[in-house]
Phi, psi and omega in degrees: 000133172253150176232163170260134180255129177282125180268159182304331181275003179095345175287180176215159178221156181277135174278169169285180177294133181252139174281156185310318184283355180249010183276120179282169175302141184210160171260162181222144181257131171250127186203168171256145179279144172265214174303121186303328179290345180259000176277142181276125182260171175303318180297324177296317180296312181298318182275355179070025185251008185277343186301331182277357181268149180301324182292347181297325185301318181287331176291315177300315178303313183299316178296318180294319180291320177301314179299318178299328180271008176080019180253134182269345185234151176209163184229134176225125186303319186298331185236005177250358178242132176277094186289345178283350177258111180301320181296315180292320179297316179297314178299321180295317179298321179291326185272350190306312181301315180299319180295319177292321180299319184279348182294140175292322181218143172240123179256121177265116180265119183245089183290347179260014177237126182231146175263002175292145177280140179248148177288136177225115178070215185275093176057015176275117179262133181220134177279120185244024183297327181295320177295316179297321180301311181296332182261007185301142178302330181305323182286351181266352182276141178292324183292337188291341178299311178292329180288337176273319186275323188293311183287148176283333181238113178236124180238139183257135182231145181277178173307322181274006179070028175270136180285127178268330184154186178240177186295330178292317182293323178286327176294318178297322178296318186287341180270353180274000000 
């Protein structure tokens, strides 16, 4: 497992591969991929070329949120796995549940959910984040079930990086 380390200046760097007994506390990002050419890869991080890609924003968000939560390390699948290595990719797929389970925090990034008010009809402003949340693309992915169940702490964030709640608060809402 590789992690991204938050540096004192707010930047981050990739660690080398860590053995299970050497893995420090970390946060983990659950997200949906956009255009694959705009996702930041391990090679982009190593080469310093990922900042210009659209996917960089969610990686930056994860690092900033981890730092706010007192965590120096975080993990994002798009840039912590060497996808050009079949062996590493296979090992990562097998380990994924365990990695989510061991994470101190899991941040769910929902780019299709906004807390901004949208105009509806004649100057009527209505906050529709709850409707967007229920229809979010994140809920249509097969992988998200383990990403929701494995970690003890799962927090949901909007496009603007505003915290909506955690899995317990949404579970309590749905049972009422």
